[in-house]
C-alpha positions in Angstrom: 97.1 93.9 102.1 96.6 96.9 100.1 100.4 98.6 99.4 101.6 102.6 99.6 100.5 103.4 96.8 97.0 101.8 96.1 96.2 103.8 99.1 97.6 107.2 97.9 95.1 106.6 95.1 91.8 106.2 97.3 89.9 109.7 98.6 89.8 110.4 101.8 86.7 108.9 101.8 88.1 105.7 101.2 90.9 105.8 103.5 88.5 106.6 106.6 86.3 103.4 105.8 89.9 101.7 105.7 91.2 103.2 108.8 87.9 102.0 110.8 87.4 98.4 109.2 91.6 98.4 109.6 91.3 99.3 113.7 87.9 97.1 113.3 90.1 94.2 112.5 92.7 94.5 114.4 90.7 95.0 118.2 89.1 91.9 116.8 92.3 90.3 116.7 92.8 91.1 120.0 90.5 89.8 121.7 91.4 86.8 120.1 94.8 86.4 120.5 93.9 86.7 124.7 91.3 84.6 124.9 91.5 81.9 121.8 95.0 81.3 120.0 94.8 82.9 116.7 94.7 80.7 113.4 97.6 83.5 111.8 99.1 86.0 114.7 101.0 87.7 111.2 97.3 89.0 111.1 98.2 91.5 113.9 101.1 93.0 112.8 99.3 93.5 109.3 96.2 94.9 110.6 98.6 97.3 112.5 101.0 98.1 109.7 97.8 99.1 107.8 96.5 101.1 110.5 99.7 103.3 110.4 99.6 103.5 107.2 96.6 105.2 106.4 97.0 107.7 109.5 101.1 108.8 107.6 98.9 109.1 104.4 95.8 111.1 105.8 98.9 113.3 108.0 100.6 113.5 104.5 97.4 115.3 103.1 96.8 117.5 105.4 100.2 118.7 106.1 100.3 118.9 102.0 97.6 120.9 102.7 98.6 123.0 105.2 101.0 124.3 103.3 99.2 125.7 99.9 97.5 128.6 101.2 100.8 129.2 102.3 103.0 128.5 99.6 100.2 131.3 97.9 100.9 134.1 100.1 
């Protein structure tokens, strides 16, 4: 799994792609959990946390960008 520090080094486009992939994997794991037994149930938690990390970093960047113009004026 990727660490928050690694995610912070990514560009916005890379973060968006990582988020999309993590959401798709999470969806697949949810479906698999409903229909079959998961080989590694911990994968659900890992992908859920990855989605949360990426969203947190995106929010941090949005807040920083919003605060930048306010600080200049």
